MITINU-895305 format. One line per field, with one value per residue: z negated, x, y of N, C-alpha, C in turn; residue in three letters; residue number from 0. Coordinates in steps of 0.1 Angstrom, whole numbers. Atoms other than C-alpha are relative to their C-alpha. Last residue first. Layout:
N
nZ	c(Z;...)
nX	c(X;...)
nY	c(Y;...)
caZ	c(Z;...)
caX	c(X;...)
caY	c(Y;...)
cZ	c(Z;...)
cX	c(X;...)
cY	c(Y;...)
type	c(ALA;...)
seq	c(NUM;...)
//
This chain:
295
nZ	c(13;10;-2;-4;12;2;13;-1;-14;-10;-4;-7;-13;-8;-4;-11;-13;-4;-6;-13;-9;-3;-10;-12;-5;-5;-12;2;2;13;9;1;8;13;6;4;11;12;3;6;13;8;3;9;13;11;-3;11;-5;-14;-6;-13;-11;-12;-2;-11;-11;1;-13;-3;-14;-7;7;4;11;6;10;4;11;0;9;14;7;-8;-3;-4;-12;-4;-13;-4;-2;13;1;-7;6;13;-3;-7;10;9;-8;-1;13;2;4;-7;8;0;13;8;-9;-2;13;1;-11;2;0;-13;-4;-13;0;-12;-4;10;13;10;3;6;14;8;3;9;13;4;8;-9;-4;10;-8;-8;-14;-7;-8;-12;-4;-14;-4;-11;6;5;14;10;6;10;12;5;6;13;9;3;8;14;7;3;10;-8;-10;2;0;-14;-5;-7;-11;-8;-14;-8;9;0;5;14;7;12;11;6;7;14;0;-1;12;5;13;-1;0;13;8;-5;9;-10;4;-8;-5;-6;-11;0;5;15;6;-3;12;-5;11;-5;1;1;-6;10;5;-10;1;-9;-12;-2;-14;-1;-8;-9;1;9;13;4;3;12;11;2;5;14;7;0;11;13;1;-10;-10;-11;-14;-11;-12;-9;-12;-12;-2;-8;4;8;15;2;1;12;11;-1;5;15;5;-2;9;14;7;11;5;14;5;1;10;6;1;12;-1;6;2;0;-14;-12;0;-11;-6;6;5;-10;4;-8;6;-10;-3;-5;-13;-5;-14;-10;-12;-9;-14;-9;-13;-6;-12)
nX	c(0;9;13;-2;-1;12;0;-5;-6;8;12;-4;-4;12;7;-7;2;14;2;-6;9;12;-4;-2;13;6;-7;-14;0;-4;12;5;-9;1;13;0;-9;7;11;-6;-4;12;2;-10;2;3;-4;-8;-8;4;-7;-3;7;2;14;7;6;15;7;9;-1;12;12;-3;-10;0;-10;-5;-9;-10;2;-4;11;10;-3;11;-3;12;-3;4;14;6;11;-1;-11;5;9;-7;-7;9;5;-10;-2;12;12;1;1;-12;-7;0;-4;-15;-8;-6;-9;-12;3;-4;11;-2;5;5;14;11;-5;2;15;5;-6;7;13;-2;-3;-14;-1;-4;-14;-9;-12;-7;3;-12;3;-8;2;1;-3;8;9;-8;-3;11;7;-9;3;13;-2;-7;9;10;-6;-4;13;3;-8;-7;-8;-14;-2;1;-13;-3;-9;-2;-3;-3;-5;4;14;1;-3;-6;1;13;3;4;13;12;3;-11;2;-5;-15;-4;-5;4;0;-3;3;-9;2;-12;0;-13;2;-1;12;1;4;4;0;7;-6;10;-4;-4;10;6;-4;-11;0;-13;-5;-10;-12;-2;-13;0;-2;10;12;-2;1;14;7;-3;7;14;2;-1;12;1;10;-4;4;0;-5;-7;-7;-3;-14;-1;-9;7;-1;9;13;0;1;14;10;-1;5;15;6;-1;-12;-7;-9;3;-10;4;10;0;14;4;13;11;11;13;3;-6;-14;-8;-8;-14;-2;-8;-3;5;1;8;-4;11;-2;13;4;-7;-3;-4;-3;-7;1;-12;-5)
nY	c(-6;6;-7;-14;-8;-8;-5;-13;-1;-8;8;12;-4;-5;12;6;-8;1;13;0;-7;9;9;-7;-3;13;5;5;15;4;0;-14;-8;5;-3;-14;-1;5;-9;-11;5;0;-14;-4;6;-10;-13;-6;-11;-3;-11;5;-5;9;3;-6;9;-3;0;11;4;-5;6;14;1;-13;0;-13;0;-10;-12;3;6;6;14;8;8;7;5;13;1;0;-9;-13;-8;-5;-11;-11;-7;-7;-12;-10;-7;-8;7;12;12;8;2;-13;-11;1;-1;-13;-2;9;14;7;10;7;14;6;-5;0;-3;10;1;-13;-1;9;-6;-11;5;-3;-12;-11;2;-6;-5;11;1;1;12;2;14;2;14;6;11;11;-1;4;-12;-5;8;-4;-14;1;6;-10;-11;5;0;-14;-7;-10;7;-2;-15;-3;1;12;-1;11;-3;12;10;14;1;-1;13;-3;10;-1;-12;2;7;-10;-6;-8;-7;-14;0;3;-11;-13;-12;-10;-14;-8;-14;-5;-10;-7;-13;0;7;14;7;14;9;12;14;11;13;10;9;9;14;3;-7;-7;0;-10;3;-10;-6;-11;4;9;-8;-7;10;3;-12;-1;11;-3;-10;7;10;10;-3;-9;5;-10;7;-10;7;-7;-4;-12;-11;-10;4;11;-6;-8;10;6;-10;0;13;0;-10;4;-6;6;-10;-3;-10;-14;-2;-14;-4;-6;-8;7;-9;7;5;-7;-1;6;-11;-1;14;8;13;10;13;8;14;7;7;5;-1;8;-7;11;-4;8;-5;-5;7)
caZ	c(66;94;126;121;101;133;144;175;178;140;115;112;103;74;62;62;42;15;13;8;-20;-36;-33;-51;-78;-82;-84;-109;-98;-103;-73;-54;-61;-47;-17;-10;-11;12;37;36;43;72;87;84;100;128;156;139;161;157;125;108;73;39;16;3;-31;-50;-53;-82;-99;-132;-157;-137;-121;-97;-72;-50;-28;-7;3;16;48;60;36;31;12;-13;-32;-63;-70;-83;-47;-42;-69;-58;-22;-32;-56;-29;-5;-31;-39;-2;3;20;10;24;31;61;88;62;51;86;93;59;61;50;24;7;-21;-21;-51;-56;-25;8;31;32;38;68;82;79;95;126;133;161;138;122;154;137;110;76;61;36;9;-4;-40;-53;-87;-72;-51;-14;7;15;34;60;64;68;96;115;114;124;154;165;161;179;160;128;132;140;104;92;65;40;13;-22;-48;-23;-24;-22;13;27;63;89;95;103;141;137;126;158;172;209;209;199;231;251;247;267;241;251;222;213;191;170;168;171;207;218;218;243;233;261;244;249;246;239;268;272;247;257;226;200;192;156;157;128;112;105;119;151;155;154;180;204;200;206;238;250;240;261;292;289;266;233;200;165;138;103;82;47;19;3;-9;-4;7;43;40;33;60;85;73;77;113;122;108;125;159;172;195;211;248;253;257;289;295;308;334;330;348;350;359;323;298;297;264;259;266;269;252;260;241;257;227;228;206;176;158;121;89;59;31;-3;-33;-64;-78)
caX	c(-35;-42;-28;9;2;-11;23;15;10;5;17;52;37;18;49;68;41;41;79;81;55;75;107;90;78;113;128;102;72;73;53;84;100;70;67;104;102;72;90;121;101;84;119;127;94;96;94;91;62;40;52;25;26;37;47;83;96;117;152;175;197;198;223;255;241;213;215;186;176;145;121;127;107;134;162;163;193;190;220;210;230;265;274;309;310;275;288;318;298;274;302;319;287;280;315;347;347;342;308;290;294;293;258;243;236;221;198;203;193;221;209;230;234;271;292;287;283;320;330;306;320;355;345;329;297;297;296;264;245;219;206;220;189;204;179;194;187;188;204;233;210;212;236;259;230;233;271;263;238;260;289;268;253;289;300;270;261;251;213;210;222;188;184;156;158;144;143;139;138;176;176;159;151;143;181;187;188;215;240;238;216;224;221;184;179;177;190;179;179;176;161;157;129;122;85;90;75;101;96;115;116;126;135;129;148;134;133;158;164;160;140;139;103;95;62;37;28;-8;-7;-24;-2;28;13;7;42;56;37;48;84;83;69;93;106;124;113;128;118;113;88;78;61;29;25;-5;13;2;21;54;48;40;71;94;81;85;121;132;120;85;58;43;39;19;19;37;39;74;85;122;154;189;223;235;211;174;157;132;95;90;64;66;68;79;91;90;116;118;150;156;141;122;121;105;94;91;56)
caY	c(-126;-151;-135;-142;-174;-189;-202;-223;-260;-261;-288;-273;-239;-254;-273;-240;-224;-251;-253;-215;-217;-245;-223;-195;-218;-232;-197;-185;-164;-126;-114;-103;-137;-156;-135;-138;-176;-176;-153;-175;-206;-187;-181;-218;-228;-203;-230;-264;-276;-307;-323;-344;-331;-342;-313;-309;-317;-290;-306;-299;-273;-253;-266;-261;-229;-216;-245;-253;-282;-280;-307;-342;-335;-311;-306;-269;-255;-227;-212;-192;-160;-153;-145;-158;-185;-197;-200;-221;-243;-252;-260;-282;-300;-308;-321;-309;-273;-238;-224;-208;-235;-264;-252;-247;-283;-290;-260;-224;-198;-179;-156;-124;-102;-106;-113;-129;-99;-89;-125;-126;-94;-108;-141;-125;-143;-169;-198;-185;-193;-216;-192;-181;-167;-142;-132;-99;-90;-54;-47;-28;-6;-8;14;-16;-31;-3;-9;-46;-39;-14;-38;-68;-48;-40;-76;-92;-124;-106;-101;-139;-145;-132;-106;-101;-74;-76;-48;-20;18;22;9;40;31;58;63;27;31;57;29;9;-18;-25;-63;-60;-42;-74;-109;-140;-168;-204;-222;-259;-271;-302;-311;-348;-347;-321;-283;-262;-225;-201;-169;-132;-99;-64;-39;-11;17;53;63;36;28;20;2;9;-24;-35;-70;-60;-29;-52;-75;-46;-33;-68;-72;-37;-44;-76;-58;-28;-1;-6;-20;-16;-42;-28;-47;-34;-53;-65;-100;-123;-155;-147;-114;-132;-158;-130;-111;-142;-148;-111;-110;-142;-132;-138;-127;-158;-165;-196;-234;-243;-281;-290;-314;-324;-315;-330;-315;-311;-328;-321;-315;-342;-349;-311;-288;-251;-219;-186;-166;-128;-112;-88;-82;-76;-62;-75;-50;-58;-39;-60;-64)
cZ	c(1;-14;-11;2;4;-12;-2;-14;2;14;11;6;8;14;8;5;11;13;5;7;14;9;4;11;13;5;5;13;-3;-3;-14;-9;-3;-10;-14;-6;-5;-12;-12;-5;-8;-15;-9;-4;-11;-14;-11;3;-11;7;15;8;13;10;12;1;11;12;-3;13;2;15;6;-6;-4;-12;-6;-11;-5;-12;1;-10;-15;-9;8;5;3;13;3;15;4;0;-14;-3;7;-7;-13;2;5;-10;-8;7;0;-13;-2;-2;8;-9;2;-13;-7;10;3;-12;-1;11;-1;0;13;2;14;-2;12;5;-9;-13;-12;-5;-7;-15;-9;-4;-10;-15;-4;-7;8;4;-10;6;8;15;10;7;14;2;15;4;11;-5;-5;-14;-10;-7;-11;-13;-6;-7;-14;-11;-5;-8;-15;-7;-3;-10;9;12;0;2;15;6;7;12;8;15;7;-10;-3;-6;-15;-8;-12;-13;-6;-7;-15;-1;0;-12;-4;-14;0;-1;-14;-9;7;-7;11;-2;10;7;4;12;0;-6;-15;-8;4;-12;5;-11;7;-1;-1;7;-11;-7;10;0;9;14;1;13;-1;8;10;-2;-10;-15;-6;-5;-14;-12;-3;-7;-15;-8;-1;-11;-14;-4;10;10;10;13;12;11;9;11;13;2;9;-5;-9;-14;-2;-3;-14;-11;0;-5;-15;-6;0;-10;-14;-3;-12;-4;-14;-2;0;-10;-7;0;-13;4;-6;-1;1;13;13;-2;10;6;-6;-6;11;-6;10;-4;10;2;4;14;3;14;9;13;8;14;10;14;5)
cX	c(-8;0;-10;-13;0;1;-12;-1;6;7;-8;-12;4;4;-12;-6;7;-3;-15;-2;6;-9;-12;4;0;-14;-7;6;15;0;3;-12;-5;9;-1;-13;0;8;-8;-11;6;4;-12;-2;10;-2;-4;4;8;10;-4;7;5;-8;-1;-15;-7;-6;-15;-7;-10;1;-13;-12;1;10;1;10;4;9;11;-2;3;-11;-10;4;-13;2;-12;4;-4;-16;-6;-11;1;11;-5;-9;8;7;-10;-4;11;1;-11;-13;-2;-2;12;8;2;5;15;10;8;10;12;-5;5;-10;2;-4;-5;-13;-12;7;-1;-14;-4;5;-8;-13;2;2;14;2;6;15;10;13;10;-2;11;-4;6;-3;-2;5;-9;-8;8;4;-11;-6;8;-3;-14;2;6;-10;-10;6;3;-14;-4;9;8;9;15;3;0;14;2;10;3;1;4;7;-3;-14;-1;3;8;-1;-14;-4;-6;-13;-12;-4;13;-2;6;16;4;6;-4;0;5;-3;11;-2;14;0;13;-1;1;-11;-2;-2;-5;1;-8;8;-12;3;6;-10;-7;5;12;1;13;7;10;13;2;14;3;2;-11;-12;3;-2;-15;-7;3;-8;-15;-3;1;-11;0;-11;5;-4;-1;7;6;7;2;15;0;9;-6;-1;-11;-14;-2;-2;-14;-11;1;-6;-16;-8;0;13;7;10;-3;12;-5;-11;0;-15;-4;-13;-11;-11;-13;-3;5;15;9;7;13;2;8;4;-4;1;-10;4;-14;2;-13;-5;8;3;4;1;9;-3;12)
cY	c(13;7;-5;7;15;8;10;6;13;0;8;-8;-13;3;4;-13;-6;7;-2;-14;1;8;-9;-9;7;2;-12;-4;-4;-15;-6;0;14;8;-4;5;15;2;-5;10;12;-4;2;15;5;-6;10;15;6;10;1;12;-6;6;-9;-5;8;-8;3;2;-12;-3;3;-7;-14;-1;14;-2;14;-1;10;11;-4;-6;-7;-13;-8;-7;-10;-3;-15;0;1;9;14;9;6;12;12;8;8;12;11;8;10;-8;-12;-12;-8;-2;13;11;-1;2;13;2;-8;-14;-6;-10;-5;-14;-6;6;2;4;-9;-1;12;0;-10;6;11;-4;2;14;11;-1;6;5;-8;-1;-3;-13;-1;-15;-2;-14;-6;-11;-12;2;-5;12;5;-7;5;13;-1;-6;10;11;-5;1;14;8;10;-5;3;15;4;0;-14;3;-14;4;-13;-9;-15;-2;0;-13;5;-9;1;12;-2;-7;10;8;7;7;14;-2;-3;11;12;14;9;14;3;13;4;10;8;14;-1;-6;-15;-9;-13;-10;-10;-13;-10;-13;-10;-9;-9;-14;-4;7;8;-1;12;-2;11;7;12;-4;-10;9;7;-10;-3;11;0;-11;3;10;-7;-10;-11;3;10;-7;10;-8;11;-8;8;4;11;11;11;-5;-11;6;8;-11;-6;10;1;-13;0;9;-3;8;-6;11;4;8;14;1;13;3;5;9;-9;10;-6;-7;7;2;-5;12;-1;-14;-7;-14;-10;-15;-6;-15;-5;-5;-6;3;-9;7;-12;6;-7;5;7)
type	c(PHE;SER;VAL;SER;LEU;MET;ASN;ALA;GLN;MET;GLY;CYS;VAL;LYS;ALA;ALA;LEU;GLN;ASN;GLY;LEU;GLN;ILE;SER;GLU;THR;LEU;SER;LEU;GLY;GLN;ALA;MET;GLY;ALA;LEU;MET;GLY;GLY;CYS;HIS;THR;ASP;GLY;ALA;GLY;VAL;THR;ASN;VAL;VAL;LYS;VAL;LYS;PHE;GLY;PRO;VAL;ILE;GLY;SER;ASP;ASP;PRO;GLY;ALA;TYR;TYR;TYR;THR;GLY;LYS;SER;GLY;LEU;THR;VAL;VAL;VAL;PRO;GLN;HIS;THR;GLN;ALA;HIS;LEU;TYR;ALA;ILE;ARG;GLU;ASP;PHE;THR;ASN;GLY;GLU;ALA;VAL;GLN;PRO;LEU;GLU;VAL;GLU;ASN;CYS;HIS;VAL;ILE;VAL;GLY;SER;HIS;LEU;LEU;GLU;ALA;LEU;ILE;ASP;LYS;ASP;VAL;SER;LYS;ILE;ARG;ALA;ALA;VAL;ASP;PHE;LEU;VAL;VAL;ALA;ASP;ASP;ARG;ARG;ASN;ASN;LEU;ALA;ASP;VAL;THR;ALA;ARG;ALA;VAL;LEU;PRO;ASN;THR;LEU;GLN;PHE;GLY;SER;LEU;TYR;ILE;TYR;ASP;TYR;LYS;THR;MET;ASP;VAL;PRO;LYS;PHE;TRP;PRO;ALA;ARG;TRP;LEU;GLN;GLU;MET;GLY;PRO;LEU;VAL;VAL;PHE;THR;ARG;GLU;GLY;ASN;PRO;GLU;ILE;MET;ALA;VAL;THR;TRP;GLY;ASN;ASP;PRO;ALA;GLY;THR;VAL;VAL;TYR;PRO;LYS;VAL;GLY;ILE;LYS;LYS;LEU;HIS;GLU;THR;ILE;ARG;ASP;ALA;ASN;ALA;GLY;ARG;GLY;VAL;PRO;VAL;PHE;LEU;ASP;GLY;GLU;ALA;GLY;ALA;TYR;ARG;TYR;GLY;CYS;TYR;ALA;ASN;ILE;ALA;CYS;GLY;GLY;VAL;GLN;TYR;GLU;LEU;PHE;ASP;GLY;LEU;VAL;ASN;LEU;GLY;SER;THR;PRO;VAL;SER;PRO;VAL;ASN;MET;LEU;ALA;ASP;VAL;LEU;ALA;THR;GLY;PHE;ILE;LEU;THR;LYS;GLY;MET)
seq	c(294;293;292;291;290;289;288;287;286;285;284;283;282;281;280;279;278;277;276;275;274;273;272;271;270;269;268;267;266;265;264;263;262;261;260;259;258;257;256;255;254;253;252;251;250;249;248;247;246;245;244;243;242;241;240;239;238;237;236;235;234;233;232;231;230;229;228;227;226;225;224;223;222;221;220;219;218;217;216;215;214;213;212;211;210;209;208;207;206;205;204;203;202;201;200;199;198;197;196;195;194;193;192;191;190;189;188;187;186;185;184;183;182;181;180;179;178;177;176;175;174;173;172;171;170;169;168;167;166;165;164;163;162;161;160;159;158;157;156;155;154;153;152;151;150;149;148;147;146;145;144;143;142;141;140;139;138;137;136;135;134;133;132;131;130;129;128;127;126;125;124;123;122;121;120;119;118;117;116;115;114;113;112;111;110;109;108;107;106;105;104;103;102;101;100;99;98;97;96;95;94;93;92;91;90;89;88;87;86;85;84;83;82;81;80;79;78;77;76;75;74;73;72;71;70;69;68;67;66;65;64;63;62;61;60;59;58;57;56;55;54;53;52;51;50;49;48;47;46;45;44;43;42;41;40;39;38;37;36;35;34;33;32;31;30;29;28;27;26;25;24;23;22;21;20;19;18;17;16;15;14;13;12;11;10;9;8;7;6;5;4;3;2;1;0)
//
């Protein structure tokens, strides 16, 4: 089995159902669900572990009420918390979930905006065959610089699964260009694709990314499944799973975790994507992401 590192930020999500997301100047009545420990890395890791794979999770925590909640959760899932001395509290989000399961986030950042190179000292990048990275990790230029510098220490044969994420427009273009080179699998949805790739059409954007990374490009298509492109003679759509969508929070991260689990356990690309589709569908059918306590 390939050795995998999933790293990134940890947050606390305040989940609530809303009839619709209010426009400027309006308000709606919400139905609070729960506080859930999340962040892309934790969601991906829980999907990865739920699929039966073993790997490492690295999510620093600070000091405060959110950090305490995150630390407790990490211990519950068998991960030793990495506490950064002197760091403030972790951030949190307000996640508004509409009746169709679509979610809208308001992010209130915390210590995850303070990542610097010394934080990576406990991590030996050369140990890993697969590494997960979320685009959210790159939105702060100083954090992005430290992150990409750390990734540059990986082995030449290591593969990075880069989950583009919704705020990719705010990432420094030079840092993004530095990241998108050989050995990086780009994972995104249809909305994120034109924000990370050049070209006027879907096919042109896919071709652009593949030419940069020389690795498969993976685009999730919601209920239609997942498109992949690994070369002129190796592309297609892996069908999705039918499910009544309740809550899409963490579905994309979980899809990445399932894919990574498949690849680390020697499955083919399409088999790995199918595993990701299956786990993402499972999350979409849950009111809260129970994969985090089910492995």
